N, C-alpha and C positions, 0 to 999 in steps of 0.2 A: 503495500502500501506506499502512495506516493505521500512523502511529507509534506503534513499541515502548514501551510504557507504564515509567515511569522513577518513583523513590522520589521527592516531592515535596515531603513533610513526614513531619516524625516528631513527637509529640507523648510527653514521658515524666511520670508523674504519682509518687507518694509516699502511699499512704494508710496511718497508722496505722487497723487496729481490735480489736473486741472490746469488751466492759464488761467484764471480766477480766483480770489479765495472770495468765500459769501459770507453770510450771518440770515439766519432763520430768525433773530428776534433781535429787534435797535434796543434790547438790553448787554447784548452777546456783542465781542468786537468780529472780525472780519477772520473767517479759521482758515486752516489746511488742512482739506482732508487727507487721510491715506489710509491704505486697502495695510492690514497685516496678514498674505496670504504662506497657507500651509502645504506640502507636498507628500504624501506619504505613500511609502515606497513595498511591496513586500517583495521578501527572498522567491518570489514566483514571477518576478520581473512585472506586475500589475500595480497598480498607485490611484492612489482619489485625489485632488487637492479640494481645499477649502479657502475663506476669506471672509474677513469682517471689516465694518469702518469704523475710524471715529476721525478725531476735528480736533484740534488744540491750535491756539493763539499764533505761534512761535516758531513754527517747523514740523517736520513731518514726528509724527508721534510712533516710537519704538517703545511704551511702556504695554502693550499688549504683546508685541515679541519676545520680550525682556521676560517678562509673562508666564508665557510655552515654554523656554526654557528649562527652568527646573520640571518638566514635566517626562521630558525625552526622557534619560538615561530609562524610566520607568516605563517608558512605551517600547522601549526597543525591545524586541524579542516578544511578540505579546499576540498571539491569533487577535484575530477581528470579526470572529464568528458570534458575539456579544460585544454588542453597541453598549449596550445599555451599562454592561458590567463595566467598559473601560471607561464611562462615562461616569456611574457611580464611582469610581477609583478616582478620580479626576477631581471629584468634587468634593472629596473627600481633605482636599485639598484648600479650601476656602476657610475663611476668606484673604488669604495670600496671596490665592492665585485666583485671579477674576473670570468673571461669565465670560467675557470675548477673549478670551485665551485659550479659556475650556472649549468654547464654541469653534473656533477656528479648526482645533482638532475634529471633534465631533464630525460638523459638518464636513472633511476631507473623509472619515469613517463610511460615514453614510453616501460619499460620493462615492467612494469609488466600491462599495458594497453595490452601487447599480449597477455601475462600468462589469460588473464580473458577473452578474443579472442578466449584461446587455440589454437595460431598461432603461428610458428617462428619469431621471428620478421620482418626479411628478408617478408615474406607475406604476415605480416600485416602493413608493409609499401609498398605494393604493388609488390614486388619483384617475380620473378617465379624459379629463377635458385637457383641450392643448393651447386656449387660449383664454384670456380674462381682458374685460374692461381694463385700460391704465390711465391714471389720472397724474398728469403733468403736478409735482410739487414745484413752487415759486417762492429761490429765498426773497429776503428783503429787499426789495426794487425803493425807489428814492422819492416815486411820487405817483399817483393815482395816475396820471398817460400813461408814464413805465412798464404798471402792468396791463393796463388796458391795448396796451402794441403791444405786446410779448403774447398774449392770450391772443389777440386777433390772427395774430402771426401765426402761431401754433395751430391754432383752430382752422385755418385756412389747411393745414397738414394733416388732417382729419384729428386732434384731439377735442373731444369732446367734453372730458372735467377738468376742474384743476385745482388745486387747494393751493393759497398762499397766506404769505405772514404779513405781518408790517412794525407797528410800530409798538405793540405790544401796550399800548394806551387809548381806552376804553373810546373816548369820544375821536381821536385821529381814523381807528379801527372799525370803529360805525361808520364812518364818515368818506375810509375805501369800501363797504362793504356795501353802502348804499348808491356806489358809485360806479359800483362793478354792476349792480340789478339795473341803474338807472341804464346803463351801455350794455346789456348781456339779458336782464330780465328779459321771457319768453323765447327766447333763443333756441331752445331745446340743450344750450351750454348748464351742465351742471359746477354746482362748486359749495367747496368747505373753506373754512378759515382756519388755523392754528395760532390759536396767543401763547403757546408758549408758556404756559401754568405763570403770568405776569398778573390776575387781576387781584383784585375782592370778590366778596360774593355779592355785593352791590356790581359792581360794575360786569362781573360775570354775569350779573339777570340784565343787563340793557344789552352786553352784545349779542345773546344770544338771543333775544327781542327781538333785533336790527336784522339778524340770523334769519329766524324766523321766517319773518316781516320777507327778508330776501327770495324766501324757497332754499336755503339751504342745506345739502344731505347732511352736513353737521357741522358740532362746533369741536375744537381740538383742545383741550387741555387748557380749558379756561383758568384754573388754576393750580398749584400743585397737585401733585395724584395720589398725594398722602396725606391730602383733606377731603375724606370721602364725606364726611358730615357735612361738609356744603355742595359737594356734589351730586351728594342726595338730594338737597333742600333745590338745588337749581333742580338736575332732572326731574322733580315733579311741580316746577311750574314754567316750565318751559315746552313748546313739538318739538324744536328740532334736539335733533339726537345730539348726545354728550360723552364725549371720549377720553378718555387721559389720554395723556405724551407715552406712555407704555412705556416707560425707561426707566422711575424710581421703585415702581415695583412689578418688579420682572419674572421673580419665582414663583414657581406653578404655585405653592402654599402661601404665598401672598395674596397671591389672587384668589383664589380662593378662599383667602378668608376679606376679603375686599369686596367679594361677592354676595360676602352675608349683610350686606349696609346697602346693598340697592342704590350703589351710584352712578354706575357707568352705564349708557345704552349700550357698549358692545365691546368687548377685550381686546384690547392694542396691544400690540407688545412686538419686540423685535427678534430675531435669533440668536444674534450677538449679545443682547445685551439679557439675554432668559438662559442664554449656555446650549445653546446648540439645537440642533434637529432634536433629539431625543424628546429635550423637555417640550417642545416647544409643538410635539405631539400628541400629549398628554393635557397640554392645555385647548389646544383645538375642541378635546374632546370633552374638556371641562367648562367650552361655552358652548359647544352642542348642548351639554347636557342640561344646560340651563337657559336654554332657545335665544343665543345669544350670536350676534355678527363675530366672525376674527376676523378683524382690523388689521395686516399688519404693516407694521413701519419697516420702510423699504428707503434708506439712503446710502450713496454710494455709486463707487464702482457697477458694471453689471456683471462682474467679479459677485465683488461683495453684496450686492441683491438676490444673485440667484438662487439659492437655499432659500429665502423668502419668498422668489417668485414660484419656486414645484410645492412649497407648502400650502400656496394658494391655491396653485392649481387641481392641490391634492386634497382641497377643505373644502366642503359644497358648500358650507356657511361664512366664506369670503365673497367680497364682493369687488373688491378691486385693488389693484396693482399699483405702488405707488413709483413715478419716475420719475425724480428728480433732475430738473432744465436749469439752464442751458446744454441737453445731451453730450454736447464737445468739451465740457466740460469735468465731465464724469469718466470719460476713455481713459483707457489707462493703454498707452501704446504695445501691443505684441497679444492684445487678446479682443476676441468680438464682440459684438454690443451683440447684447436684449433687443431681437426686432419688433417692434410696434409698428400695425399695420394701417394704412390710410383709413382706416374707420377706426383707429385707436383701441384697436386690441392690440393687447403681449402676446407674442406667438412663441411658444414652447422649438426651443433648439433643437436641432434633429436629434444631432449626437445620445449617446449613453450617459447615462451621472447626470452632472453640471450643462454637461450639453457642449460649455464654449469651447474653443480653439483657442490654445494658448502657446503662442510662442514665446515657449523655456529661455532661447541664447538671447532674447530682447529684451523680457520683461527680468531677468538677471544683469543684463550690464544697463538698464538705468534703475536696477534697486539701490536705498538707502540705508541697506543690511542687508544680509541674509547668513543664517545659522545654520552648516550642515550637520546633520550629528548620525551617524552610521554605529551598526550592529559590530 
């Protein structure tokens, strides 16, 4: 009988990307996007890849890669048939090893498993649909006209849903919501607004009222996620769906506890902040058991949003896929881009696993940091 393949090499890369810096809150400085990318190889020559995105203001973020490094000696020599067991082994290292570092390895293991099964990851996870409606996630722009111009340009390319960010101050944000409604109300274009946890309860209600009047699909992060009582009160007083930011309450147990307060209209989280595909599958089941939508946050390149994309495809109670714009500022040289068609649908790549093609020589040549650990 052939030997069971084991992990014999793990490579970790960090790559800053984008020709410009963006913010998604007027309270936040301009940020540098970084992908931390993992490449897990087995003794039989097969391999999988994973990636997570992070953002810091002063340069490329090396923290997630350095968080992965202590895990590498314990992973080398391990079989990969029990991904959940490997994930549990990694989570025993928390809080000193953070969820994004664990996620970068966990995603690569799921990609590897799907590749070995010769299936796209969404099919390996039990999904059947190969496309989903996307929405363009717009960073903070300077004024109403800049937002309207970008929406018009992207709408001409087929985008029909938009989420935008602005000043995180109620009067200014209401002004933009009203301007968007004046410009596009009745056009068939849909909108969401993300307040990045900035409001008081009173201001959150004012903005929710404006968003409801304008027919917005949801109001995201009006207050800090942990202000559950304030969320529950807001949700009871508005007809617009109210979602959390999905970053500070990210672990399965914490989300389950939050659901007991009836604070949110849907669950929102992210594969990186929640620790990988392994826990996200259980969180998706948690949403389903509560009759709630599961709307994933996705920010980063095509490579670092690919796991969220496949999870979204595999989850029937996920409605949309978030695509940051302008898209060219979220590309990584050497990595194919997830395709959005002229109807605004994000389409599953044709390949196995995550399905993206990576020119590793090109990526390595431009990497800011590389670890290469072998058995």
